[in-house]
C-alpha positions as CSV (number, residue, x, y, z in Angstrom):
1,X,59.8,76.1,124.9
2,X,56.0,76.6,125.5
3,X,53.8,73.7,124.5
4,X,50.6,74.4,122.6
5,X,47.7,72.2,121.6
6,X,46.9,72.4,117.9
7,X,43.3,71.6,117.0
8,X,42.3,68.2,118.3
9,X,45.9,66.9,118.5
10,X,46.7,65.9,122.1
11,X,49.5,67.7,124.0
12,X,52.3,65.2,124.4
13,X,55.4,65.0,126.5
14,X,58.3,62.6,126.2
15,X,58.4,60.7,129.6
16,X,61.4,58.8,130.8
17,X,60.4,55.2,131.4
18,X,63.7,53.6,132.1
19,X,67.5,54.0,132.1
20,X,70.4,51.6,131.7
21,X,74.1,51.4,131.1
22,X,76.9,49.2,130.0
23,X,80.7,49.2,130.5
24,X,83.5,47.2,129.0
25,X,85.0,44.5,131.1
26,X,88.4,46.1,131.5
27,X,88.8,48.6,134.3
28,X,92.0,50.8,134.0
29,X,93.2,52.8,137.0
30,X,95.5,55.8,136.9
31,X,98.2,53.6,138.5
32,X,98.1,51.3,135.5
33,X,98.4,54.2,133.1
34,X,101.5,55.4,135.0
35,X,103.2,52.3,133.6
36,X,102.3,53.2,130.0
37,X,102.6,57.0,129.7
38,X,104.6,59.8,131.4
39,X,101.9,60.7,134.0
40,X,100.9,60.1,137.6
41,X,97.8,59.4,139.6
42,X,98.2,62.8,141.4
43,X,98.5,64.7,138.1
44,X,95.4,63.1,136.7
45,X,93.3,63.5,139.8
46,X,94.3,67.1,140.5
47,X,93.6,68.3,137.0
48,X,90.5,66.2,136.1
49,X,89.1,64.3,139.1
50,X,89.4,61.0,137.1
51,X,90.6,57.9,139.0
52,X,89.7,55.1,136.6
53,X,88.0,54.4,133.3
54,X,86.9,51.4,131.3
55,X,88.4,50.4,127.9
56,X,86.8,48.3,125.3
57,X,88.5,45.0,124.5
58,X,88.3,42.3,121.8
59,X,84.7,41.8,120.7
60,X,83.5,45.0,122.5
61,X,82.3,47.7,120.1
62,X,80.2,50.8,120.2
63,X,77.2,48.8,119.0
64,X,77.6,45.9,121.5
65,X,77.9,48.4,124.4
66,X,74.9,50.3,123.1
67,X,72.8,47.2,122.7
68,X,73.6,46.1,126.3
69,X,72.6,49.5,127.6
70,X,69.4,49.4,125.6
71,X,68.5,46.0,127.0
72,X,69.1,47.3,130.6
73,X,67.0,50.4,130.0
74,X,64.1,48.4,128.6
75,X,64.3,46.1,131.6
76,X,64.2,49.1,133.9
77,X,61.2,50.4,132.0
78,X,59.4,47.1,132.1
79,X,58.9,47.3,128.3
80,X,59.5,45.0,125.3
81,X,61.7,45.8,122.3
82,X,58.6,45.7,120.1
83,X,57.3,48.8,122.0
84,X,60.1,50.8,120.4
85,X,59.6,52.6,117.1
86,X,62.5,55.0,117.2
87,X,66.2,54.3,118.0
88,X,68.7,57.1,118.1
89,X,72.4,56.5,118.9
90,X,74.6,59.4,119.7
91,X,78.2,58.6,118.9
92,X,81.4,59.9,117.5
93,X,83.0,56.4,117.3
94,X,80.6,54.3,115.2
95,X,81.3,50.7,114.3
96,X,81.5,51.6,110.6
97,X,81.5,54.7,108.4
98,X,78.1,53.3,107.5
99,X,75.5,51.9,108.2
100,X,74.5,53.9,111.2
101,X,75.3,52.2,114.5
102,X,71.6,52.6,115.5
103,X,70.6,50.2,112.7
104,X,73.0,47.6,114.0
105,X,71.5,48.0,117.5
106,X,68.0,47.9,116.0
107,X,68.8,44.6,114.4
108,X,70.6,43.2,117.5
109,X,67.5,43.9,119.5
110,X,65.1,42.4,116.9
111,X,63.3,45.6,116.2
112,X,61.8,45.5,112.7
113,X,59.6,48.6,112.6
114,X,60.1,52.3,113.0
115,X,63.4,54.2,112.3
116,X,66.9,54.1,113.5
117,X,69.7,56.6,112.9
118,X,72.8,58.2,114.5
119,X,73.4,61.7,115.7
120,X,76.9,63.2,115.8
121,X,77.5,66.1,118.2
122,X,80.5,64.6,120.0
123,X,80.1,65.1,123.8
124,X,76.8,66.9,123.3
125,X,75.4,64.0,121.4
126,X,73.1,62.5,124.0
127,X,71.5,65.9,124.7
128,X,71.0,66.4,120.9
129,X,69.6,62.8,120.8
130,X,67.1,63.5,123.5
131,X,66.0,66.8,121.9
132,X,65.6,65.0,118.5
133,X,63.6,62.1,120.0
134,X,61.4,64.6,121.8
135,X,60.5,66.3,118.5
136,X,59.5,62.9,117.0
137,X,57.4,61.8,120.0
138,X,55.7,65.1,120.7
139,X,54.7,65.5,117.1
140,X,52.8,62.2,117.3
141,X,54.7,60.5,114.6
142,X,56.3,58.0,116.9
143,X,55.4,56.5,120.3
144,X,58.4,55.2,122.1
145,X,62.2,55.9,121.7
146,X,65.5,54.4,122.7
147,X,68.0,57.2,123.0
148,X,71.5,55.8,123.5
149,X,74.9,57.5,124.0
150,X,77.7,55.0,123.2
151,X,81.4,55.5,122.6
152,X,84.7,53.6,122.2
153,X,86.9,56.7,122.4
154,X,90.0,54.5,123.3
155,X,90.2,53.6,119.6
156,X,90.7,57.2,118.4
157,X,93.2,58.2,121.1
158,X,96.9,58.9,120.6
159,X,98.4,56.8,123.4
160,X,101.6,58.8,123.2
161,X,99.8,62.0,124.0
162,X,99.5,62.1,127.8
163,X,97.4,65.2,127.8
164,X,94.5,63.4,126.1
165,X,94.8,59.6,126.5
166,X,94.3,59.7,130.3
167,X,91.0,61.6,130.0
168,X,88.7,59.3,128.1
169,X,87.0,56.0,128.6
170,X,84.5,53.8,126.8
171,X,80.9,52.9,127.7
172,X,77.2,53.3,126.9
173,X,74.0,54.6,128.5
174,X,70.4,54.6,127.3
175,X,67.0,55.9,128.2
176,X,63.5,54.9,127.1
177,X,61.2,57.8,126.3
178,X,57.5,57.3,125.7
179,X,55.0,59.9,124.4
180,X,52.3,60.5,127.0
181,X,49.4,63.0,127.0
182,X,49.7,65.9,129.5
183,X,48.0,69.2,130.2
184,X,51.2,71.1,130.0
185,X,52.1,72.0,133.6
186,X,55.6,72.1,135.0
187,X,54.8,69.4,137.5
188,X,54.0,66.7,134.9
189,X,56.6,64.2,133.9
190,X,58.7,64.3,130.7
191,X,61.1,66.5,128.7
192,X,59.9,70.0,129.4
193,X,62.3,71.8,127.0
194,X,65.6,71.5,125.2
195,X,68.0,74.1,123.8
196,X,70.8,73.4,121.4
197,X,73.7,75.5,120.0
198,X,76.7,75.1,117.7
199,X,79.6,77.3,116.5
200,X,81.8,75.7,113.9
201,X,84.5,78.4,114.2
202,X,86.0,76.4,117.1
203,X,86.7,73.2,115.2
204,X,90.5,73.3,115.8
205,X,90.1,73.4,119.6
206,X,88.7,69.8,119.7
207,X,88.7,67.5,116.7
208,X,89.9,64.2,115.2
209,X,92.6,64.6,112.6
210,X,91.3,62.0,110.1
211,X,88.2,61.0,108.2
212,X,87.0,59.2,105.0
213,X,86.9,62.4,102.9
214,X,90.2,63.9,104.1
215,X,92.8,61.4,105.1
216,X,91.0,58.2,104.5
217,X,92.0,57.2,108.0
218,X,90.2,57.2,111.4
219,X,92.7,59.7,112.9
220,X,93.4,60.7,116.5
221,X,91.7,63.1,118.9
222,X,93.4,66.5,119.3
223,X,92.5,69.0,121.9
224,X,93.5,72.4,123.2
225,X,92.7,71.7,126.8
226,X,92.8,75.2,128.2
227,X,90.7,76.7,125.4
228,X,88.1,73.9,125.8
229,X,88.0,74.5,129.6
230,X,87.5,78.3,129.1
231,X,84.6,77.9,126.6
232,X,83.0,75.0,128.4
233,X,82.3,77.0,131.6
234,X,81.1,80.0,129.7
235,X,79.0,78.5,126.9
236,X,76.7,76.2,128.8
237,X,75.2,79.0,130.9
238,X,73.0,80.4,128.1
239,X,71.3,77.1,127.3
240,X,70.7,76.4,130.9
241,X,69.2,79.8,131.7
242,X,67.1,79.5,128.5
243,X,65.6,76.2,129.8
244,X,64.6,77.8,133.1
245,X,63.1,80.8,131.3
246,X,61.2,78.7,128.9
247,X,59.6,76.6,131.6
248,X,59.1,79.3,134.3
249,X,61.3,77.3,136.7
250,X,64.5,78.3,138.5
251,X,67.8,77.0,139.8
252,X,66.3,76.9,143.3
253,X,63.7,74.3,142.1
254,X,66.3,72.0,140.5
255,X,66.7,68.7,142.2
256,X,69.6,67.3,140.1
257,X,72.2,68.8,137.7
258,X,73.7,66.1,135.5
259,X,76.4,67.7,133.3
260,X,78.6,66.1,130.8
261,X,81.4,64.3,132.7
262,X,84.5,65.7,131.1
263,X,86.5,67.2,134.0
264,X,85.7,67.7,137.7
265,X,87.0,71.2,137.5
266,X,84.7,72.1,134.6
267,X,81.7,70.5,136.5
268,X,82.5,72.4,139.7
269,X,83.1,75.7,137.9
270,X,79.9,75.5,135.9
271,X,77.8,74.6,139.0
272,X,79.3,77.4,140.9
273,X,78.7,79.9,138.1
274,X,75.0,78.9,138.0
275,X,74.7,78.9,141.9
276,X,73.8,75.2,141.9
277,X,74.5,73.6,145.3
278,X,77.2,70.9,145.2
279,X,74.9,68.3,146.7
280,X,72.6,68.7,143.7
281,X,75.4,67.9,141.2
282,X,75.7,64.3,139.9
283,X,79.4,63.6,139.3
284,X,80.7,60.3,137.9
285,X,83.8,61.4,136.0
286,X,85.9,59.8,138.7
287,X,84.4,56.4,137.8
288,X,84.3,56.5,134.0
289,X,86.5,59.3,132.8
290,X,85.2,61.3,129.8
291,X,83.0,58.9,127.8
292,X,81.7,61.7,125.5
293,X,78.1,61.1,124.4
294,X,77.8,58.2,126.9
295,X,78.7,60.3,130.0
296,X,75.3,61.8,130.8
297,X,73.2,58.6,130.4
298,X,75.9,56.7,132.4
299,X,75.6,59.4,135.2
300,X,71.8,59.2,135.0
301,X,71.9,55.4,135.4
302,X,74.2,55.6,138.4
303,X,72.1,58.3,140.1
304,X,68.8,56.4,139.4
305,X,70.3,53.1,140.7
306,X,71.6,54.6,143.9
307,X,68.2,56.2,144.7
308,X,69.2,59.9,144.1
309,X,67.0,60.5,141.1
310,X,63.4,59.7,141.8
311,X,60.1,60.1,140.0
312,X,59.0,63.7,140.0
313,X,62.5,65.2,140.4
314,X,63.5,68.1,138.2
315,X,66.6,67.1,136.3
316,X,68.8,69.3,134.1
317,X,71.2,67.7,131.6
318,X,73.8,69.7,129.7
319,X,76.9,69.2,127.7
320,X,79.5,70.8,125.4
321,X,81.4,69.0,122.7
322,X,83.7,69.4,119.7
323,X,82.4,71.6,117.0
324,X,81.7,73.4,119.3
325,X,78.3,72.0,120.1
326,X,76.4,72.5,123.4
327,X,72.9,72.0,124.7
328,X,70.6,71.4,127.6
329,X,67.4,69.6,128.4
330,X,65.2,70.0,131.4
331,X,63.3,66.9,132.4
332,X,60.6,66.2,135.0
333,X,61.7,62.6,135.9
């Protein structure tokens, strides 16, 4: 999306200042799952690329993981909690029906100003959160945001369903975004554009069969795996190409492609369809499994920590989730 300067209002861009992550204590390998469900390490790896995942234990909740990730992101940014006036948590597994998990994180961090709320777009949640925070920051209404993706999907899995329970893990990742004045060129740091989509006709392909207004239960995750795979590879292309068109950039200029970490085959097929070189794709699904809204910030944290993502790099994040929802954001790191 082109950026314009209105009157005397400065042109602002949401700049990534820091990134952090948090994982539960318990690491569960495919070999351990072999003892619990009718599956095998070979079956899981061949179909998904997943080798391990982390599962939340006693005392570990979506909000505690989100808070730890936020603290790590603030430390990476060299910023204080009181610099934050916007907290957005993307999650499909909140601590409570209400209040919003973001308000629990806000209180845990000791933030007493600004606003905190959740966004719910399942696996696309972090991208939706970044896009939402960007609107607040570039409007001038807020100065500095924590955007967190956090999930405890292990608590909505049917552990008798081997087609789904082996796929998911728990965790949290966070970034700090700060509004900074820019002139509007493609080389300046910050979120350059975001593009979001949804199509509610696909609900039955990926959903949870419970909720306060329907069954009065939490319910379990249900998925039509083949249908999700087919749509995931096709749907993300439009929002990615829209991002390049809106910014006048191209696939060739991209430094890093950081997709939702659902399945190695989906990641590879999407990159191939977009002609993105394999060495530019950040893949962490083998380490964490599918952590839904947490997967992209977890991957960003890994790639930042190991030195791959550096200041000035052009980074594309994208995801598709239940609903269906899907979206992209192009960021000059």
